[in-house]
C-alpha positions in Angstrom: -53.5 -14.1 -55.3 -53.1 -12.7 -51.8 -56.8 -11.5 -51.8 -57.9 -15.0 -52.9 -56.0 -16.5 -50.0 -57.6 -14.2 -47.5 -61.0 -15.0 -49.0 -60.3 -18.8 -48.8 -59.2 -18.4 -45.2 -62.5 -16.7 -44.4 -64.4 -19.8 -45.6 -62.5 -22.1 -43.2 -64.5 -23.2 -40.2 -61.4 -22.6 -37.9 -61.3 -19.0 -39.0 -65.0 -18.5 -38.1 -64.5 -20.2 -34.8 -61.8 -17.7 -34.0 -64.3 -14.9 -34.8 -66.8 -16.6 -32.6 -64.4 -16.6 -29.6 -63.6 -13.0 -30.2 -67.4 -12.2 -30.3 -67.9 -14.1 -27.1 -65.0 -12.4 -25.3 -67.1 -9.2 -24.6 -69.3 -11.4 -22.4 -66.2 -12.2 -20.3 -66.6 -16.0 -20.3 -64.6 -17.8 -17.6 -61.5 -19.8 -18.5 -63.5 -23.0 -17.9 -66.2 -21.9 -20.4 -63.5 -21.1 -23.0 -61.9 -24.4 -22.4 -65.3 -26.1 -22.9 -65.9 -24.2 -26.2 -62.6 -25.3 -27.6 -63.0 -28.9 -26.4 -66.6 -29.2 -27.8 -65.6 -27.6 -31.1 -62.5 -29.9 -31.6 -64.5 -33.0 -30.7 -67.1 -32.4 -33.4 -64.6 -31.1 -36.0 -62.7 -34.4 -35.6 -65.8 -36.3 -36.5 -66.7 -34.0 -39.4 -63.1 -34.4 -40.7 -63.5 -38.2 -40.5 -66.8 -37.9 -42.5 -65.3 -35.8 -45.3 -61.7 -37.1 -45.4 -60.5 -33.5 -44.8 -58.1 -32.4 -42.1 -59.9 -30.7 -39.2 -58.0 -27.5 -39.8 -59.0 -27.4 -43.4 -62.8 -27.9 -42.9 -64.8 -25.4 -44.9 -67.7 -23.6 -43.1 -70.2 -25.2 -45.5 -69.5 -28.6 -44.0 -72.1 -27.6 -41.4 -75.3 -29.1 -42.7 -78.2 -31.0 -41.0 -77.1 -34.4 -42.2 -73.4 -33.9 -41.3 -74.2 -32.5 -37.8 -76.7 -35.4 -37.1 -74.1 -37.9 -38.1 -71.3 -36.2 -36.1 -73.4 -36.0 -32.9 -74.6 -39.6 -33.3 -70.9 -40.6 -33.3 -70.1 -38.2 -30.4 -73.0 -39.6 -28.3 -71.7 -43.2 -28.7 -68.7 -42.3 -26.6 -69.8 -39.6 -24.2 -72.1 -39.1 -21.2 -75.4 -37.2 -21.3 -74.0 -34.1 -19.6 -71.1 -33.9 -22.1 -73.5 -34.3 -25.1 -75.8 -31.6 -23.8 -72.9 -29.2 -23.2 -71.5 -29.9 -26.7 -74.9 -29.4 -28.3 -75.2 -26.0 -26.5 -71.7 -24.9 -27.7 -72.5 -25.8 -31.3 -76.0 -24.3 -31.2 -74.5 -21.0 -30.0 -71.7 -21.2 -32.6 -74.2 -21.9 -35.4 -76.5 -19.1 -34.3 -73.4 -16.8 -34.6 -72.6 -18.1 -38.1 -76.1 -17.7 -39.3 -76.3 -14.2 -38.0 -73.3 -13.3 -40.2 -74.7 -15.2 -43.2 -71.8 -17.7 -43.0 -74.4 -20.6 -43.1 -77.9 -20.6 -44.5 -79.5 -21.9 -41.4 -78.7 -23.2 -37.9 -78.9 -27.0 -38.3 -78.9 -27.9 -34.6 -82.7 -28.0 -34.4 -82.3 -31.3 -36.4 -79.9 -32.7 -33.8 -81.7 -34.3 -30.8 -80.3 -33.2 -27.4 -80.8 -35.7 -24.5 -83.0 -34.5 -21.7 -81.3 -33.6 -18.5 -82.1 -36.1 -15.7 -84.1 -34.4 -13.0 -82.4 -35.2 -9.7 -83.5 -33.9 -6.3 -80.3 -32.7 -4.5 -79.5 -34.8 -1.4 -78.8 -32.8 1.8 -76.7 -34.2 4.7 -79.0 -35.3 7.6 -78.8 -33.0 10.6 -77.1 -35.7 12.7 -74.4 -36.2 10.1 -73.8 -32.4 10.1 -73.5 -32.5 13.9 -71.0 -35.4 13.7 -69.0 -33.5 11.1 -68.8 -30.3 13.2 -67.9 -32.2 16.3 -65.1 -34.1 14.5 -63.7 -30.9 12.9 -63.3 -29.4 16.4 -61.2 -32.4 17.5 -57.5 -32.8 16.8 -56.6 -34.7 13.7 -53.7 -36.8 15.0 -53.4 -39.1 12.1 -53.6 -36.7 9.2 -50.8 -35.3 6.9 -50.1 -31.7 7.7 -53.4 -31.2 9.6 -54.8 -27.7 10.1 -58.0 -28.1 12.0 -58.9 -24.4 12.3 -58.7 -23.9 8.6 -60.7 -27.0 7.7 -63.3 -26.1 10.2 -63.6 -22.5 8.8 -63.8 -23.7 5.2 -66.5 -26.3 5.8 -68.5 -24.1 8.1 -68.4 -21.3 5.5 -69.6 -23.7 2.8 -72.4 -25.1 5.0 -73.6 -21.6 6.2 -73.4 -19.7 2.9 -73.9 -22.3 0.2 -70.8 -21.2 -1.7 -69.3 -23.3 -4.5 -65.8 -24.7 -4.2 -64.6 -22.2 -6.9 -66.2 -19.3 -4.9 -64.5 -20.4 -1.6 -61.2 -20.5 -3.4 -61.6 -17.1 -4.9 -62.6 -15.2 -1.7 -60.0 -12.6 -0.5 -59.6 -11.2 3.0 -61.0 -7.9 1.8 -64.2 -9.5 0.5 -65.2 -10.2 4.1 -66.6 -6.9 5.3 -68.4 -5.3 8.2 -72.1 -5.5 7.9 -73.5 -2.7 10.1 -75.0 -1.0 7.0 -76.8 -4.2 6.1 -78.7 -4.3 9.4 -76.7 -7.2 10.9 -75.2 -7.3 14.4 -71.9 -5.6 14.9 -70.1 -9.0 15.0 -71.6 -10.2 11.7 -70.0 -9.6 8.4 -70.9 -10.0 4.7 -68.9 -11.8 2.1 -68.6 -10.6 -1.4 -68.9 -13.8 -3.5 -67.8 -14.0 -7.2 -69.9 -16.6 -8.8 -70.2 -18.2 -12.2 -69.7 -15.8 -15.1 -68.1 -13.3 -12.8 -71.5 -12.4 -11.3 -71.2 -11.1 -7.8 -73.6 -11.6 -4.8 -73.4 -11.1 -1.1 -73.4 -13.8 1.6 -74.0 -13.2 5.3 -71.5 -14.4 7.9 -73.3 -14.4 11.2 -71.3 -14.2 14.5 -70.7 -17.9 14.9 -69.1 -18.1 11.4 -67.1 -14.9 11.9 -65.7 -16.4 15.1 -64.6 -19.6 13.3 -62.9 -17.5 10.6 -61.2 -15.3 13.1 -59.9 -18.4 15.0 -58.5 -19.7 11.7 -56.8 -16.4 11.0 -55.2 -16.5 14.5 -53.8 -19.9 13.8 -52.6 -18.7 10.4 -50.6 -15.8 11.9 -48.7 -18.3 14.1 -48.4 -21.0 11.4 -47.3 -18.8 8.5 -45.7 -15.6 10.0 -43.9 -14.8 6.8 -47.2 -14.2 5.0 -48.6 -11.4 7.3 -48.1 -7.7 6.8 -44.9 -6.1 8.1 -46.7 -3.4 9.9 -49.9 -3.8 11.9 -51.5 -1.6 14.5 -50.3 -2.1 18.1 -53.7 -3.4 19.0 -54.8 -5.3 15.9 -57.5 -7.9 15.2 -56.4 -11.1 13.3 -58.0 -9.6 10.2 -55.7 -6.6 10.3 -52.6 -8.8 10.0 -53.4 -9.5 6.3 -53.8 -7.4 3.1 -57.2 -7.0 1.6 -56.0 -8.8 -1.5 -54.6 -11.9 0.4 -56.7 -15.1 -0.2 -59.0 -16.0 2.7 -58.3 -19.7 2.5 -54.7 -20.9 1.9 -52.8 -24.1 1.6 -50.0 -25.3 3.8 -47.5 -23.1 1.9 -49.5 -19.9 2.5 -50.7 -19.5 -1.1 -54.3 -19.6 -2.3 -55.8 -23.0 -1.6 -56.1 -25.2 -4.7 -59.2 -27.1 -5.7 -57.3 -30.4 -5.2 -56.3 -29.5 -1.6 -59.8 -28.2 -0.8 -61.5 -31.4 -2.0 -59.0 -33.6 -0.3 -59.6 -31.9 3.1 -63.3 -32.1 2.7 -63.1 -35.8 1.8 -60.9 -36.4 4.8 -63.4 -34.6 7.0 -66.3 -36.9 5.8 -64.2 -40.0 6.5 -63.1 -38.8 9.9 -66.7 -38.1 10.9 -67.9 -41.5 9.5 -70.4 -39.9 7.2 -68.8 -40.5 3.8 -71.7 -42.7 2.8 -74.2 -40.0 3.6 -73.1 -37.7 0.7 -74.3 -37.9 -2.9 -72.1 -39.8 -5.3 -69.4 -37.4 -6.7 -70.4 -34.5 -4.4 -67.7 -33.2 -2.0 -67.8 -29.5 -1.3 -71.0 -29.2 -3.4 -72.7 -31.5 -0.9 -72.6 -28.5 1.6 -74.3 -26.3 -1.0 -77.1 -28.9 -1.4 -77.4 -29.0 2.4 -77.5 -25.2 2.8 -80.1 -24.8 0.0 -82.4 -27.6 1.2 -82.3 -26.4 4.8 -83.2 -22.9 3.7 -86.1 -24.3 1.6 -87.2 -26.3 4.7 -87.3 -23.0 6.6 -89.8 -21.6 4.0 -87.3 -19.1 2.5 -88.9 -17.8 -0.6 -87.7 -19.1 -3.9 -86.7 -15.6 -5.0 -84.6 -15.1 -1.9 -83.0 -18.5 -2.3 -82.1 -17.7 -5.9 -80.2 -14.6 -4.7 -78.5 -16.6 -1.9 -77.3 -19.3 -4.3 -76.5 -17.0 -7.2 -78.8 -18.8 -9.7 -80.1 -17.1 -12.8 -83.0 -19.4 -13.4 -85.8 -20.1 -11.0 -85.9 -23.7 -12.4 -82.5 -24.4 -11.0 -83.5 -23.2 -7.6 -86.8 -25.0 -7.6 -85.2 -28.4 -7.3 -84.3 -27.5 -3.8 -87.8 -26.5 -2.9 -89.0 -29.8 -4.3 -86.4 -31.7 -2.2 -87.3 -29.8 1.0 -88.3 -32.8 3.1 -89.6 -31.3 6.3 -91.4 -28.4 4.6 -93.0 -30.6 2.0 -94.1 -33.1 4.5 -95.7 -30.5 6.8 -97.5 -29.0 3.8 -98.8 -32.4 2.7 -99.9 -33.2 6.2 -102.2 -30.2 6.1 -104.1 -31.6 3.2 -107.8 -31.6 4.3 -108.4 -34.8 2.5 -106.5 -36.6 5.3 -109.3 -35.6 7.7 -111.7 -37.7 5.6 -109.5 -40.8 6.4 -109.6 -39.9 10.1 -113.3 -40.0 10.0 -113.3 -43.7 8.8 
């Protein structure tokens, strides 16, 4: 009886999903990825349960067929946006590949489920005059804000603009990740920043002297603003960087702990509004707008797509290519060199 129970449990879809998560764990998926797996799994299971009249936790693995998945995804698509449908399809395609590899199902049915195409959007960069207004505004006192900290906001936004880091990457940077760059051929005042990107992949961003100066000024203000967070012992003649431990977060909130995503996005939105450029950003883009601006400006400067891939931490050239396609100045100059235009000049 006990062996029969174990055998029955092994036929349940929930049990196989647990095996799937265990299998994926060796790839070190991020907490957000795991959350997405569970959310997408639960969403389709709920629809499969409705189809079969079976509790979601009692669904057998053989409920996965082409007709059942087509029907479940049709219902899912009726209440979800394109991006959510594509992500859910990807989750189930990966899960079904895993089940097929272990002979739990006879075939992966996801080829029979249509996946909506991703809309091709050219990223929108902030115009140079808007960037200039933003930088000027950030260097002025914020007299009307709640708990303003101009040096920090300036340092965060300048770091995003000059390195193209994502909001999650900005939040994750520690003091010790900002390192001297003499061995990288940069000037003595320049530094490099170790960036932990998506999927725990690391890359290096360069902080040139102007950015290092802004970061140093921010740390000076932090020493005075949050004296309880600095080291107890520092050299008699110490730089602002030496007042902190290597494991201390680079960017912090008003309480001295690592800045949260909510605080970061709020400070960025306030900066847009103060500078009067909130209408210049793409809809829904806050910190990510700076990444678009960084990438598009690099593409305008004819940085190779391979170099830009490394700078942005992209795995696919197709992802990076949208920035080269949106590089306004560079594309216009190249188009203007078309010899066919000379034929028009002759008429």
